[in-house]
N, C-alpha and C positions, 0 to 999 in steps of 0.2 A: 231925395233922388242920389242914385251913384250916376257920378259925370268921369266918362273918361275923356281926356284933354293932356296938354302939354304941361310939363312940369314949370313952374313958376318959380322965381327965386324966392318968394314967399315959402315957397312948400317945403325948401330944403333941408329944414329941422324935422319936419312930419318923416319925409323922405327917408332920413338917416334913422330916426328911430326905427320905420317898421325894416329896413334892411337889417339894421342891428337884433332885431328880432326875430327875422327871419332865417337871417344865414350864420348866426352864433359869431358873428365878428364884431367887436366893439365899435362904440359910437366912433373912436379917432381916429379909426379904419375910414367908415364911411363920411366924415368929414373931410377925409384926407382925399375923398375918391372925388366926393363931388369938388371941391376945391380945385383940383385941376381939371375937372370937364368945365369947369367956371373960366379956365385960362385958356383950356385950349379952342386952336382958331376950327372955326366950323364955317365951313360951308356958306354963301349966304342962301338964306330961307329954310335951314333946316334945323330942328329941333337942339337944344342945346343940351339938355338934360336928358332929354327922352318925355316918356307919357305915364300917367297917375291913374287910377281910377278914387275919387273924391267922392265921397259922403258926407257932404256938406261942405266941414269946413278941414272934415278929417281925411287924413291917407289911407286908404286901406288896401291900395296895389299899386305896384310901380314896374316899371321897364327901363332901367337905362341903353341911352344909347349911346353911341363914340361916331359921331358922322366926320369924316377926314376928306379930306381933297388930297389922293395921292397923283401927282400926273405921272403918267405914263407916258414916253417919247413925246413929250410935248403937249398930250391930249389928257386934260382932267378924269380922271378915274374917281370917282365916289365911292366910297366904302363907307360899312356901318357894322360896328362891333354890337350885337345887339348880348346883353351884361345884366345879371342880378332882377330876374324874371319873379318875383314875389306878389302872392293876394292872400290877405288876411283870411282865415279860413272859414269866416263868416261869409265871405264873398268870393269864392270860388267860381259860384257860376257865373259870375262875371269875365272869369281868367282871358276867355277864349275872344273877348272883345278886345282888351288888353294886348293879347297877344296879334289878332288882326291888324291892330291900327297901326305896330312897330313895324312891320313890312309894306305897308301900303302904299310906299312912295317909290316910282317905277325909277328905271335904270341906276338903280343902287344895288353894289352889292354883298348884300348881306352874310353875315359868318357870325359863329358861335363856339369858342375854343372852350367854353366851359358847363355844357348842356349835362342837365341830373338825368339819370337813364329813364326816369320816368315822363322824360319833356320829349325822348327821341324821334318816337309815336309820332307825337305831336309835329317836330318837326319836319320829318319824312312828308306828313300830310298837306303841309302847307308849303313842300315844294323843295326844299334843303335837302340836300346830300353830301355824304360823307367825303372830305378831301383829303382827311388822314383817318386810318383806321387806329390806331394806334402811337407810338413814341419808341425812340432809339436812346437808349444812356449808353454815349461812349465813351472812350480814353483815349481825346485825340492825341493827348503827346508821345503814346506809344504807336501811332499812324507809320507804316512803312514810307511813306509820301516823302520822294526825295525833290527839294525844292532849297533855293537860296532865297525865299520870298524874304524881304523886311517887314515887319510888321509896328503899327504906331498906332497909339491913341490918337483918337480925333481932337485937333486940336481949335480955338476959336481962329478963325481967319482961314480958312484952308480953301482952295479956290479951284473953280470948277473945271474941266475942262474934256477933252474928247473922249475920255474914258471915264470920268465921273461927272455929272450933270446936276446945278443944284436941287433938283427936287429930291436925290440920294443925300449931298451935304443936309438939307433942310430937315429930313429925316433923320440922319443920325444926330444932328443938333437936339432935337427936340427929344431924342430917345435918351442925350445925356444928362440933362434935366428931370425925367423919370427914375435918375440913379443907375442907369443903365450903360452897360461899356462897349464905346464904337469903336471898332477898329477901322485900319487901314491896310490891306497885304499889299504891298507891291512887287509884282513879279511879272519877270521881262518886260520890262517898261511898262505895266499898267498897274492901274489902281482897282483893285475887290474889295466892295465894304460888307462891312460885318456888324451886325448888332445884336449884343445877346444881355439878356435880363440876368439880374444876379439874384441867386437864391439859397440865402445861410438860415433855410428856415431849420434845418439838421445839422446843426455846429461842427460835425462831424465829416459828414460827406455834403460841402454846397457844390450846387451846380450850377453854372451857365446853360441858360437855354437861350439857343438860337431865336431870336425875335426877326431879323431880316438877313438873306442874301440876295444874290441875283442867281445859284444855281448851287442846287445840293452837289452837284459835279466841284464845283469851287471850292467848299465845304472840304468836298475829300481830296483833290487835290492837294489843297494848302493845310490839312487839317495839323499836321506835325510843329509849321511854326506856330501858326493859334492855339494848340493846344499848351506849347512852351509859355506863350504868352499869358494863358486863364491861369496855369500851373503855379506861376511867377504871382499871381496874384490871389493864390490859395485855391482854384477852382480846380481842382484835378478833372472832375465831370462836366460833361458837355450832354445835353439834353435836345433831342428837336422830332417836332411830327413828322410821323411817315407813316406810310401804308404796308411794310414789313421790314426784313432784315435787308442793308443796307452794307454790301461789301465794299471793300477797298476802308474799311477805317474800323478799329476792335472797339468794338460794341454788342449790344443785345436789345432783341427786340422787343417789344411788351403792349400786346396788343390791347382790346376791349375797351379804351378809350375813344371815341371816335369824336371827330370836329367836324362840324357842319358849316356850309357855305350854300348860296343860294342866289343866282344872278351873277353870271361869268365868270371867270378864272382866274382875277387876280389877285385873288387868297389861293395860296398853294403854300404848303407844309413849309416851304422856307422862307413865306413872310407873311407873318404874324402880327408888322405892325400897330401900331392906337389899338391894341387889344386892351382888354381889363387886365390882364397880368400883368403888365409893364407899365402902365398909368398908373394903375389903384396899387399897386407892389404885392409882392409875396406875404 
């Protein structure tokens, strides 16, 4: 009989094999993804990896769930990135069970940053709504913003303060461990955090993908010094999720790739921290 249950440690090899078949990426990619999920700080009582459909000892379906507690103003905020939903063709009739199990925990903000087009109607029926309709590709170093902000890479030992709380420091340090670039912009005596995922799949046009900032307005205001910092590290282009064109920064908007969320508004275009794209790698 086919059972839907949490992923166990002994399922990992079968999950890696299934994902490699389903998504066209090699086993090494998925083995690294599961290893990072093993090391990730999961809130107590929540699944570490997600759920599987198991036909006896065989894994025939999987959905990975990345649960994270990202406090906001000292209040716990549980988010979950739904990732890598795949079911073997012979067991597709059970896919709805897996999808329903994935989002059954209340008081969690669920989000999906890489939904396949054929899953968009399914997500909407489950109560998801788009939080970004597309993406912006920008050349921040060419911005006309005027500021003498100082930009530094986050270093170990950074101290919290009224302008930067410990949860933001933890977020930036965690993402350094995923290969991201975490920056602090100091402007007007205040510190502003930014995190970028570094995508070098296209060697000719590497892109820095915005993972976290407090406000898109902060990004636009500080675009020039941030852009110069990124350019100095070989990343002339910046990408971030958006609902439409963003005035104030040299850029172009591309629609047609919506991102979805369900339950709360803590996921928005400027904050997709602890998502598969950064944790698993590009």
